[in-house]
C-alpha positions in Angstrom: 0.0 0.0 0.0 1.5 3.3 -1.1 1.3 6.6 0.8 -1.7 7.9 -1.3 -3.7 4.8 -0.4 -2.8 5.1 3.2 -3.9 8.7 3.4 -7.2 7.9 1.5 -7.8 5.0 3.9 -7.1 7.2 7.0 -9.4 10.0 5.9 -12.2 7.6 4.9 -11.9 5.7 8.2 -11.9 9.1 10.1 -15.1 10.1 8.4 -16.8 6.8 9.3 -15.6 7.1 12.9 -17.0 10.7 13.0 -20.4 9.5 11.7 -20.5 6.7 14.3 -19.7 9.2 17.2 -22.4 11.6 16.0 -25.0 8.8 15.7 -24.2 7.6 19.2 -24.6 11.2 20.4 -28.0 11.6 18.8 -29.2 8.1 20.0 -27.9 8.0 23.5 -26.4 11.2 24.9 -28.6 14.1 23.7 -30.6 15.5 26.6 -33.8 16.7 24.8 -34.5 13.8 22.5 -37.0 14.5 19.7 -38.2 11.9 17.3 -36.1 13.6 14.6 -32.9 13.1 16.6 -33.6 9.4 16.9 -34.1 9.0 13.2 -31.1 11.2 12.4 -29.0 9.0 14.7 -30.3 5.8 13.0 -29.6 7.3 9.5 -26.1 8.3 10.4 -25.4 4.8 11.9 -26.7 3.0 8.8 -24.8 5.2 6.5 -21.6 4.8 8.5 -22.1 1.0 8.4 -22.5 1.0 4.6 -19.6 3.5 4.0 -17.3 1.7 6.5 -18.0 -1.6 4.8 -17.2 -0.1 1.4 -13.9 1.5 2.7 -12.7 -1.8 4.2 -13.7 -3.8 1.1 -12.0 -1.3 -1.2 -8.6 -1.7 0.6 -9.0 -5.4 1.4 -10.8 -7.3 -1.4 -10.3 -10.7 0.4 -12.8 -9.5 3.1 -15.3 -12.1 4.1 -18.8 -12.0 2.6 -20.3 -11.7 6.0 -19.0 -8.1 6.2 -20.5 -7.3 2.9 -23.9 -8.6 4.0 -23.7 -6.5 7.2 -23.3 -3.4 4.9 -26.3 -4.4 2.8 -28.4 -5.0 5.9 -27.9 -1.4 6.9 -30.3 -0.5 4.1 -33.1 -1.7 6.3 -32.3 1.1 8.8 -32.6 3.7 6.1 -36.2 2.8 5.6 -37.0 4.1 9.1 -35.7 7.5 8.0 -37.8 7.6 4.9 -40.9 6.6 6.8 -40.3 9.4 9.3 -39.8 12.0 6.5 -43.0 10.8 4.8 -44.9 11.2 8.1 -43.6 14.7 8.6 -44.5 15.6 5.0 -48.0 14.4 5.5 -48.4 16.4 8.8 -47.2 19.6 7.1 -49.5 19.0 4.1 -52.5 18.4 6.4 -51.7 21.6 8.4 -51.4 23.6 5.2 -54.7 22.2 3.8 -56.5 23.0 7.0 -55.3 26.6 7.0 -56.8 27.3 3.6 -60.2 29.1 4.2 
């Protein structure tokens, strides 16, 4: 592994670590938890799992297929975020429709 690949791996792993730390903050350590904080934490966690899997697979192609499946399973966590956003959109739309005279 040359120096360019080492720098790229370090920065990629640092970004994944940052995302994991932020997701744990939103999930466990935030004082006033709103529903949006929970879903943001889940979204960051699922994205960090998928990106981390891709980073490690890019620099180690002999990685076990189990790790690849873990990254694909993180897609199920993203569904929660989309359901939440659809729910928020419907609430805003209903509020706007009720305010029309």
